[in-house]
Short mmCIF file of the C-alpha atoms (twelve columns), coordinates in Angstrom:
data_MODEL
# 
_entry.id   MODEL 
# 
loop_
_atom_site.group_PDB 
_atom_site.id 
_atom_site.type_symbol 
_atom_site.label_atom_id 
_atom_site.label_alt_id 
_atom_site.label_comp_id 
_atom_site.label_asym_id 
_atom_site.label_seq_id 
_atom_site.Cartn_x 
_atom_site.Cartn_y 
_atom_site.Cartn_z 
_atom_site.pdbx_PDB_model_num 
ATOM 1   C CA . MET A 1   18.002  -1.044  14.132  1 
ATOM 2   C CA . SER A 2   18.353  -3.993  11.693  1 
ATOM 3   C CA . SER A 3   16.022  -4.226  8.401   1 
ATOM 4   C CA . VAL A 4   16.758  -7.826  8.055   1 
ATOM 5   C CA . ALA A 5   15.114  -10.587 10.105  1 
ATOM 6   C CA . VAL A 6   16.268  -11.251 13.143  1 
ATOM 7   C CA . GLU A 7   16.135  -14.932 12.752  1 
ATOM 8   C CA . THR A 8   14.257  -17.232 10.229  1 
ATOM 9   C CA . PRO A 9   13.486  -20.889 10.763  1 
ATOM 10  C CA . GLY A 10  15.916  -23.503 9.193   1 
ATOM 11  C CA . SER A 11  12.252  -25.506 8.170   1 
ATOM 12  C CA . ARG A 12  9.284   -24.731 7.642   1 
ATOM 13  C CA . GLY A 13  6.682   -25.815 10.072  1 
ATOM 14  C CA . VAL A 14  3.231   -25.818 10.126  1 
ATOM 15  C CA . ASP A 15  1.226   -22.724 8.595   1 
ATOM 16  C CA . MET A 16  0.281   -19.931 11.104  1 
ATOM 17  C CA . LYS A 17  -1.851  -17.662 9.429   1 
ATOM 18  C CA . PHE A 18  -2.724  -14.551 11.448  1 
ATOM 19  C CA . GLU A 19  -6.597  -13.773 9.971   1 
ATOM 20  C CA . ILE A 20  -8.293  -12.458 12.718  1 
ATOM 21  C CA . VAL A 21  -8.200  -8.836  15.089  1 
ATOM 22  C CA . VAL A 22  -11.094 -8.041  17.904  1 
ATOM 23  C CA . VAL A 23  -11.751 -4.941  17.778  1 
ATOM 24  C CA . PRO A 24  -13.754 -3.429  20.821  1 
ATOM 25  C CA . VAL A 25  -16.956 -1.227  20.255  1 
ATOM 26  C CA . SER A 26  -19.859 0.036   22.094  1 
ATOM 27  C CA . ASP A 27  -22.809 0.427   19.509  1 
ATOM 28  C CA . VAL A 28  -22.447 -2.987  17.328  1 
ATOM 29  C CA . ASP A 29  -25.089 -1.708  14.447  1 
ATOM 30  C CA . ARG A 30  -23.173 1.783   14.699  1 
ATOM 31  C CA . ALA A 31  -19.959 -0.065  14.105  1 
ATOM 32  C CA . LYS A 32  -21.224 -2.179  11.679  1 
ATOM 33  C CA . GLY A 33  -22.619 0.752   9.864   1 
ATOM 34  C CA . PHE A 34  -19.258 2.072   9.748   1 
ATOM 35  C CA . TYR A 35  -17.447 -0.440  8.488   1 
ATOM 36  C CA . GLY A 36  -19.748 -1.424  5.905   1 
ATOM 37  C CA . GLY A 37  -19.483 1.891   4.914   1 
ATOM 38  C CA . LEU A 38  -15.604 1.843   4.170   1 
ATOM 39  C CA . GLY A 39  -16.694 -0.760  1.689   1 
ATOM 40  C CA . TRP A 40  -15.352 -3.791  3.881   1 
ATOM 41  C CA . ARG A 41  -17.019 -7.087  2.730   1 
ATOM 42  C CA . LEU A 42  -19.559 -8.351  5.694   1 
ATOM 43  C CA . ASP A 43  -18.542 -11.900 6.140   1 
ATOM 44  C CA . ALA A 44  -20.972 -12.939 9.145   1 
ATOM 45  C CA . ASP A 45  -23.474 -11.545 11.535  1 
ATOM 46  C CA . PHE A 46  -24.111 -14.271 13.937  1 
ATOM 47  C CA . ALA A 47  -26.287 -13.692 17.409  1 
ATOM 48  C CA . SER A 48  -27.364 -16.473 20.065  1 
ATOM 49  C CA . ASP A 49  -30.824 -17.213 20.639  1 
ATOM 50  C CA . ASP A 50  -31.107 -15.547 23.771  1 
ATOM 51  C CA . GLY A 51  -29.621 -12.256 22.190  1 
ATOM 52  C CA . GLU A 52  -26.502 -12.328 24.914  1 
ATOM 53  C CA . PHE A 53  -23.815 -12.905 22.252  1 
ATOM 54  C CA . ARG A 54  -23.405 -11.564 18.615  1 
ATOM 55  C CA . VAL A 55  -20.301 -11.412 16.397  1 
ATOM 56  C CA . ILE A 56  -19.739 -9.565  13.112  1 
ATOM 57  C CA . GLN A 57  -16.696 -10.102 10.831  1 
ATOM 58  C CA . PHE A 58  -15.180 -7.804  7.962   1 
ATOM 59  C CA . THR A 59  -12.765 -8.269  5.622   1 
ATOM 60  C CA . PRO A 60  -10.688 -4.850  4.076   1 
ATOM 61  C CA . PRO A 61  -10.401 -5.530  0.196   1 
ATOM 62  C CA . GLY A 62  -7.367  -7.623  -0.564  1 
ATOM 63  C CA . SER A 63  -6.679  -8.469  3.079   1 
ATOM 64  C CA . GLY A 64  -6.113  -11.930 4.526   1 
ATOM 65  C CA . CYS A 65  -6.968  -10.736 8.161   1 
ATOM 66  C CA . SER A 66  -10.227 -10.154 8.805   1 
ATOM 67  C CA . VAL A 67  -11.554 -7.785  12.098  1 
ATOM 68  C CA . ILE A 68  -14.390 -8.728  14.135  1 
ATOM 69  C CA . PHE A 69  -16.820 -7.109  16.685  1 
ATOM 70  C CA . GLY A 70  -20.004 -7.467  18.859  1 
ATOM 71  C CA . LYS A 71  -21.833 -7.741  21.838  1 
ATOM 72  C CA . ASN A 72  -19.624 -10.151 24.704  1 
ATOM 73  C CA . VAL A 73  -17.037 -10.711 21.959  1 
ATOM 74  C CA . THR A 74  -14.658 -9.090  24.478  1 
ATOM 75  C CA . ALA A 75  -13.669 -7.274  27.813  1 
ATOM 76  C CA . ALA A 76  -11.407 -4.416  25.905  1 
ATOM 77  C CA . THR A 77  -12.233 -1.318  26.508  1 
ATOM 78  C CA . PRO A 78  -14.540 0.182   23.249  1 
ATOM 79  C CA . GLY A 79  -12.052 2.434   21.278  1 
ATOM 80  C CA . SER A 80  -8.373  1.129   22.515  1 
ATOM 81  C CA . ALA A 81  -7.643  -0.302  19.637  1 
ATOM 82  C CA . GLN A 82  -4.854  1.493   18.450  1 
ATOM 83  C CA . GLY A 83  -1.999  1.326   15.722  1 
ATOM 84  C CA . LEU A 84  -4.079  -1.020  13.307  1 
ATOM 85  C CA . TYR A 85  -1.945  -0.863  10.497  1 
ATOM 86  C CA . LEU A 86  -3.694  -0.787  6.540   1 
ATOM 87  C CA . ILE A 87  -0.845  -1.512  4.122   1 
ATOM 88  C CA . VAL A 88  -1.870  -0.112  0.560   1 
ATOM 89  C CA . SER A 89  -0.004  0.119   -2.334  1 
ATOM 90  C CA . ASP A 90  -1.317  3.895   -3.342  1 
ATOM 91  C CA . ILE A 91  -1.791  6.198   -0.141  1 
ATOM 92  C CA . GLU A 92  -3.357  8.960   -2.070  1 
ATOM 93  C CA . ALA A 93  -5.786  6.652   -3.959  1 
ATOM 94  C CA . ALA A 94  -6.610  5.381   -0.526  1 
ATOM 95  C CA . ARG A 95  -7.485  8.097   1.094   1 
ATOM 96  C CA . ASN A 96  -9.287  9.624   -1.386  1 
ATOM 97  C CA . GLU A 97  -11.814 6.462   -1.473  1 
ATOM 98  C CA . LEU A 98  -12.462 7.221   1.986   1 
ATOM 99  C CA . VAL A 99  -13.226 10.814  1.857   1 
ATOM 100 C CA . GLY A 100 -15.270 9.795   -0.717  1 
ATOM 101 C CA . ARG A 101 -17.123 7.430   1.181   1 
ATOM 102 C CA . GLY A 102 -17.845 10.352  4.030   1 
ATOM 103 C CA . ILE A 103 -15.079 9.093   5.915   1 
ATOM 104 C CA . ALA A 104 -12.975 11.561  7.798   1 
ATOM 105 C CA . VAL A 105 -9.070  10.729  7.247   1 
ATOM 106 C CA . SER A 106 -6.247  12.646  8.041   1 
ATOM 107 C CA . ASP A 107 -4.089  14.407  5.373   1 
ATOM 108 C CA . VAL A 108 -1.077  12.241  3.951   1 
ATOM 109 C CA . PHE A 109 1.887   12.975  6.327   1 
ATOM 110 C CA . HIS A 110 5.547   10.882  6.273   1 
ATOM 111 C CA . ASP A 111 8.018   10.805  9.342   1 
ATOM 112 C CA . GLY A 112 10.770  13.709  9.360   1 
ATOM 113 C CA . SER A 113 12.878  12.369  11.813  1 
ATOM 114 C CA . GLY A 114 14.898  9.787   9.088   1 
ATOM 115 C CA . VAL A 115 14.678  7.093   11.138  1 
ATOM 116 C CA . TYR A 116 12.605  4.098   10.619  1 
ATOM 117 C CA . LEU A 117 11.296  2.490   13.644  1 
ATOM 118 C CA . GLY A 118 9.381   -0.795  11.775  1 
ATOM 119 C CA . GLN A 119 5.748   -1.834  11.800  1 
ATOM 120 C CA . ASP A 120 5.854   -2.503  15.141  1 
ATOM 121 C CA . ALA A 121 6.578   0.766   16.567  1 
ATOM 122 C CA . PRO A 122 3.629   2.328   15.826  1 
ATOM 123 C CA . TYR A 123 3.380   5.115   18.452  1 
ATOM 124 C CA . LEU A 124 6.923   5.945   17.974  1 
ATOM 125 C CA . PHE A 125 7.038   5.736   13.912  1 
ATOM 126 C CA . GLY A 126 5.818   9.423   12.851  1 
ATOM 127 C CA . ARG A 127 7.814   11.247  15.830  1 
ATOM 128 C CA . VAL A 128 8.279   14.149  13.400  1 
ATOM 129 C CA . ARG A 129 5.571   14.368  11.373  1 
ATOM 130 C CA . VAL A 130 5.808   16.197  7.646   1 
ATOM 131 C CA . SER A 131 2.841   17.160  5.684   1 
ATOM 132 C CA . GLY A 132 2.220   15.158  2.449   1 
ATOM 133 C CA . ALA A 133 3.880   11.917  0.960   1 
ATOM 134 C CA . HIS A 134 7.120   10.972  1.467   1 
ATOM 135 C CA . PRO A 135 9.224   12.630  -0.926  1 
ATOM 136 C CA . GLU A 136 10.547  9.806   -3.106  1 
ATOM 137 C CA . HIS A 137 7.373   7.680   -2.011  1 
ATOM 138 C CA . ALA A 138 9.365   5.525   -0.329  1 
ATOM 139 C CA . SER A 139 8.060   2.356   0.978   1 
ATOM 140 C CA . TYR A 140 7.000   2.235   4.668   1 
ATOM 141 C CA . ARG A 141 7.152   5.989   4.705   1 
ATOM 142 C CA . SER A 142 4.031   7.884   4.171   1 
ATOM 143 C CA . PHE A 143 0.362   7.601   6.391   1 
ATOM 144 C CA . ALA A 144 -3.165  9.031   6.524   1 
ATOM 145 C CA . SER A 145 -5.289  7.767   9.806   1 
ATOM 146 C CA . PHE A 146 -8.750  7.710   10.422  1 
ATOM 147 C CA . SER A 147 -10.788 6.265   13.703  1 
ATOM 148 C CA . ASP A 148 -14.189 4.321   13.890  1 
ATOM 149 C CA . PRO A 149 -17.062 5.795   16.375  1 
ATOM 150 C CA . ASP A 150 -15.349 4.445   19.443  1 
ATOM 151 C CA . GLY A 151 -11.944 5.760   18.707  1 
ATOM 152 C CA . ASN A 152 -10.495 2.473   17.201  1 
ATOM 153 C CA . GLY A 153 -7.281  3.932   15.228  1 
ATOM 154 C CA . TRP A 154 -6.501  2.722   12.029  1 
ATOM 155 C CA . LEU A 155 -3.352  3.721   10.093  1 
ATOM 156 C CA . PHE A 156 -2.948  3.797   6.260   1 
ATOM 157 C CA . GLN A 157 0.629   3.114   5.543   1 
ATOM 158 C CA . GLU A 158 2.017   2.936   1.640   1 
ATOM 159 C CA . LEU A 159 4.319   0.029   0.896   1 
ATOM 160 C CA . THR A 160 5.432   -0.638  -2.714  1 
ATOM 161 C CA . HIS A 161 8.344   -2.969  -1.544  1 
ATOM 162 C CA . ARG A 162 9.366   -5.184  0.910   1 
ATOM 163 C CA . LEU A 163 12.245  -5.001  3.179   1 
ATOM 164 C CA . PRO A 164 14.565  -8.035  3.119   1 
ATOM 165 C CA . GLY A 165 13.590  -11.068 4.779   1 
ATOM 166 C CA . ARG A 166 9.795   -9.960  5.470   1 
ATOM 167 C CA . LEU A 167 8.140   -12.050 2.598   1 
ATOM 168 C CA . ASP A 168 8.494   -15.897 1.424   1 
ATOM 169 C CA . ALA A 169 11.192  -15.363 -1.753  1 
ATOM 170 C CA . ASN A 170 9.187   -18.071 -3.522  1 
ATOM 171 C CA . THR A 171 5.534   -16.566 -3.172  1 
ATOM 172 C CA . THR A 172 4.375   -13.259 -5.369  1 
ATOM 173 C CA . THR A 173 0.726   -11.970 -4.827  1 
ATOM 174 C CA . PHE A 174 -1.424  -9.586  -5.676  1 
ATOM 175 C CA . SER A 175 -4.262  -8.590  -3.902  1 
ATOM 176 C CA . SER A 176 -5.963  -6.545  -7.059  1 
ATOM 177 C CA . ALA A 177 -5.602  -5.598  -10.450 1 
ATOM 178 C CA . ALA A 178 -4.694  -2.319  -8.865  1 
ATOM 179 C CA . ASP A 179 -1.698  -3.313  -6.874  1 
ATOM 180 C CA . LEU A 180 -0.867  -5.271  -10.019 1 
ATOM 181 C CA . ALA A 181 -1.085  -2.391  -12.387 1 
ATOM 182 C CA . ALA A 182 1.349   -0.261  -10.054 1 
ATOM 183 C CA . ALA A 183 3.703   -2.630  -9.644  1 
ATOM 184 C CA . LEU A 184 3.811   -3.280  -13.548 1 
ATOM 185 C CA . ARG A 185 4.297   1.131   -13.879 1 
ATOM 186 C CA . ARG A 186 6.900   0.732   -11.502 1 
ATOM 187 C CA . ALA A 187 8.825   -1.888  -13.216 1 
ATOM 188 C CA . GLY A 188 8.217   0.088   -16.387 1 
ATOM 189 C CA . ALA A 189 9.639   3.141   -15.151 1 
ATOM 190 C CA . ALA A 190 13.094  0.818   -13.497 1 
ATOM 191 C CA . HIS A 191 13.114  -0.825  -16.930 1 
ATOM 192 C CA . GLY A 192 13.115  2.262   -19.258 1 
ATOM 193 C CA . GLU A 193 16.502  3.193   -16.668 1 
ATOM 194 C CA . HIS A 194 17.930  -0.490  -17.406 1 
ATOM 195 C CA . GLU A 195 17.361  0.410   -21.409 1 
ATOM 196 C CA . LYS A 196 19.168  3.820   -20.943 1 
ATOM 197 C CA . ARG A 197 22.072  2.119   -19.365 1 
ATOM 198 C CA . THR A 198 22.531  -0.441  -22.458 1 
ATOM 199 C CA . GLY A 199 22.496  1.990   -25.090 1 
ATOM 200 C CA . GLY A 200 18.966  2.582   -25.395 1 
ATOM 201 C CA . LYS A 201 18.279  -0.420  -27.595 1 
ATOM 202 C CA . HIS A 202 15.094  -2.000  -26.959 1 
ATOM 203 C CA . ASP A 203 14.717  -5.336  -24.472 1 
ATOM 204 C CA . GLU A 204 13.676  -8.199  -26.593 1 
ATOM 205 C CA . ASN A 205 13.756  -9.936  -23.415 1 
ATOM 206 C CA . TRP A 206 11.872  -7.024  -21.525 1 
ATOM 207 C CA . PRO A 207 8.999   -10.178 -20.570 1 
ATOM 208 C CA . ASP A 208 11.695  -11.934 -18.009 1 
ATOM 209 C CA . TRP A 209 13.191  -8.679  -16.797 1 
ATOM 210 C CA . TYR A 210 9.313   -7.615  -15.607 1 
ATOM 211 C CA . ALA A 211 9.280   -10.904 -13.986 1 
ATOM 212 C CA . GLU A 212 12.237  -10.640 -12.207 1 
ATOM 213 C CA . TYR A 213 11.822  -7.111  -11.117 1 
ATOM 214 C CA . LEU A 214 8.284   -7.919  -9.720  1 
ATOM 215 C CA . VAL A 215 9.521   -11.091 -7.463  1 
ATOM 216 C CA . SER A 216 12.295  -8.933  -6.240  1 
ATOM 217 C CA . GLU A 217 10.536  -6.300  -5.558  1 
ATOM 218 C CA . GLN A 218 8.405   -8.351  -3.211  1 
ATOM 219 C CA . SER A 219 10.488  -10.251 -1.757  1 
ATOM 220 C CA . GLY A 220 12.818  -7.583  -0.852  1 
ATOM 221 C CA . ALA A 221 15.896  -9.550  -3.161  1 
ATOM 222 C CA . GLN A 222 18.207  -7.119  -5.084  1 
ATOM 223 C CA . PRO A 223 16.225  -6.123  -8.288  1 
ATOM 224 C CA . PRO A 224 17.805  -6.761  -11.730 1 
ATOM 225 C CA . VAL A 225 19.855  -3.480  -13.392 1 
# 
C-alpha cells in the first residue's frame, strides 16, 4: 500500500473543514455526563420549545472536530459509531488521564502484523494485537480503546509525525503546550545525534535546525540530519 497521498489537487479550492461527527445515543443526559467527564469542552446544549429536539456538542481538547448527539438528531442505532479516532502525541499520558477520570480504557496495544493499513481501516488494522506500545513508539502504531455508555467506540492512536502528503507543508501547528514540548524533546534527541555526527561540537545554529526539524516532522518531509 502506498504511504503517500494518491492524488493531490494542482490548485487549492474552497476550504472544506471537517468539524462535526454525529454520535448516536439512547440517553442524552447520560451521554452528556460521560463526555463531560472526559474533560471535553461543552459547546452547546440546545432544545426546542416543544421538547422534540435537543442537540449537545462537545469538543475534545485540541481538536478541530466536535461531536454532537441529542434527541432526534440522527436515526442511526445508538452505539453504532465505531472506529472514532482520537490522535494523541503520548498514548500513555492520554490513557492515564482518562483512567484518572474514572473511565474504563483498554491497556495500550500495538499491531504485531507489521503491516500498516492506514487510518481508513480501523477494523483491519490491529489484526494481531500485542500488549504495550509499539517498541519504537513508531507513529500510527500504538493504540488504546474505550467506549461510551451506548458502546460507541473510541480509539486513541499515537501519532508523532505524519507520513508524506498528509499535511499542508506550509502549515505547522501544535494543539497544546504539551504537544509542542513533546515535539521539542524529539527534536532535542535528534539534534543530539546530529551533533555527534558533526564531531560533538556545539551547533550555534540549533534554533534553525530545530525549526526545520519541527516543520518537516509535521509535514512528512525529510528531516535534517
